[in-house]
N, C-alpha and C positions, 0 to 999 in steps of 0.2 A: 504494500500500500504506500501511496505517496503522501508526504506530509502536506501537500497542497490541497488535499481533498477537504471538502467542506466538513467541519466538525473536528478537525485536528486540533489537539491541545497545544501543539508547538508550531513555531514558525518553520518554514522550509530550511533544511540544513544547507549550509554552504560547504561543498566538498573541500577538504583540506584546511578548513578554518574551524578549529575546536571552539573558538569564542562564539561562533554562530551555529552551533550544533546543539539541538535539544533544548532551545530556549522556549520557555512557556509563553504562550500568547498573554499579553497584559494590556491594561488600559492605557499605559504610558507609551505603548508601541515601541518599547525598547527591544532591540533584537540581538544584543550581545550579552553574554553572561555577566561581564564586569559591570556594564551599565545598569543591568537589572539588579544586581546585588547591591550596588551603591544606592540605587533608588529605594530598594527594600529597607536597607538600614536607615536611610534618611527618614522615610515615612514612619518606620517603627519608633525611632528616637523622638520624632515630633509628636507622635501620638502618646508615647509614654510621658512626655513633658506635660501634655494637655491633661492626662489623667491625674498626674500629681497636683496640677493646679486646680483640679476640680471642674474643668471645662466639660460641657456636654458633647455628645457625639455628633450633633447635627453639623452639617457643612464641613466635616473633617476632610472628606476626599477632595473637595474643590480647593480648600486652603493647602492641603498637602501637595496636590498637583502643581499649584503655583510655586511652592517651595522647591519642588523637584525640578521644575522647568528652569529655574534660575541656576541649577547645578550644571545643566547641559547646554 
């Protein structure tokens, strides 16, 4: 089966490039392992800080996406 089929959980692999192999599809459209890992850590850190401050969960994704976009 091809990774390009509808419903695939990963982006298509790029032969010979391990950074672009097996990367899960994501709302940030990041296609390399290192970029996705960096974004995951940034989003998790941001959310942890919000929990400690007692902030509610509403609008978290939109503010988190804004923060991640400034990293790239």
